[in-house]
C-alpha positions as CSV (number, residue, x, y, z in Angstrom):
1,M,110.3,-76.9,165.0
2,A,111.8,-80.1,163.6
3,I,109.4,-83.1,163.1
4,R,110.6,-86.6,162.4
5,I,108.0,-89.2,161.4
6,N,108.1,-93.0,161.3
7,A,105.1,-95.0,159.9
8,Q,104.5,-98.7,160.0
9,V,101.5,-100.5,158.5
10,T,100.3,-102.9,161.2
11,G,97.1,-104.4,159.8
12,Y,94.1,-104.2,157.6
13,G,90.4,-104.2,158.4
14,P,87.7,-104.2,159.2
15,Q,87.3,-107.8,158.1
16,P,86.5,-109.2,155.6
17,G,86.7,-106.3,153.2
18,N,90.2,-105.1,154.2
19,T,89.2,-101.7,152.9
20,Q,91.1,-99.8,155.5
21,A,94.8,-100.0,156.5
22,L,95.7,-99.5,160.2
23,V,99.0,-97.6,160.5
24,I,100.9,-96.6,163.6
25,V,102.8,-93.4,163.1
26,T,105.3,-92.0,165.6
27,V,106.1,-88.3,165.5
28,E,109.0,-86.7,167.3
29,F,109.1,-83.0,168.0
30,D,112.5,-81.4,168.4
31,G,114.1,-84.8,169.3
32,P,113.1,-87.9,171.1
33,S,112.3,-86.1,174.3
34,E,108.9,-85.0,172.8
35,A,107.1,-87.6,170.9
36,M,103.6,-88.9,170.2
37,T,102.1,-91.9,168.5
38,F,99.0,-91.9,166.3
39,T,97.0,-94.8,165.1
40,V,95.2,-93.9,161.9
41,L,93.0,-95.7,159.4
42,V,93.4,-94.8,155.8
43,P,92.0,-96.3,152.6
44,N,93.7,-99.5,151.5
45,D,94.4,-99.4,147.8
46,G,96.7,-102.4,147.8
47,D,99.9,-100.4,147.6
48,E,101.7,-100.3,150.9
49,G,103.8,-97.3,149.8
50,V,100.6,-95.2,149.1
51,V,99.0,-96.4,152.3
52,R,102.1,-95.3,154.2
53,E,102.2,-91.9,152.5
54,Q,98.5,-91.3,153.3
55,A,99.0,-92.2,156.9
56,I,102.0,-89.9,157.2
57,A,100.1,-87.0,155.7
58,R,97.3,-87.6,158.2
59,A,99.7,-87.9,161.1
60,Q,101.5,-84.7,160.0
61,D,98.2,-82.9,160.0
62,L,97.3,-84.2,163.5
63,A,100.8,-83.4,164.8
64,R,100.7,-79.8,163.5
65,R,97.3,-79.3,165.1
66,F,98.6,-80.6,168.4
67,A,101.7,-78.4,168.2
68,D,99.5,-75.4,167.4
69,L,97.4,-76.1,170.5
70,R,100.5,-76.4,172.7
71,R,101.7,-73.0,171.4
72,S,98.3,-71.3,171.9
73,S,97.6,-72.7,175.4
74,P,98.8,-70.8,178.4
75,P,101.4,-72.5,180.5
76,P,100.2,-74.4,183.5
77,P,100.3,-72.5,186.8
């Protein structure tokens, strides 16, 4: 199964500490006809590249879990 991921840092919070980065991650399975969006909070270390990598790793984990559930669930009647 092919997975394509796009991540965008959309904000920081909770205020005032800005210790977490809010990232929206879109994951496409086997093309744009099957996609899902995750909103994840990851530690904000001040480097947007690192924040993005952590968010993508988290989204990949969540997407794989979802895909595994889809494969293990019986089809609807």
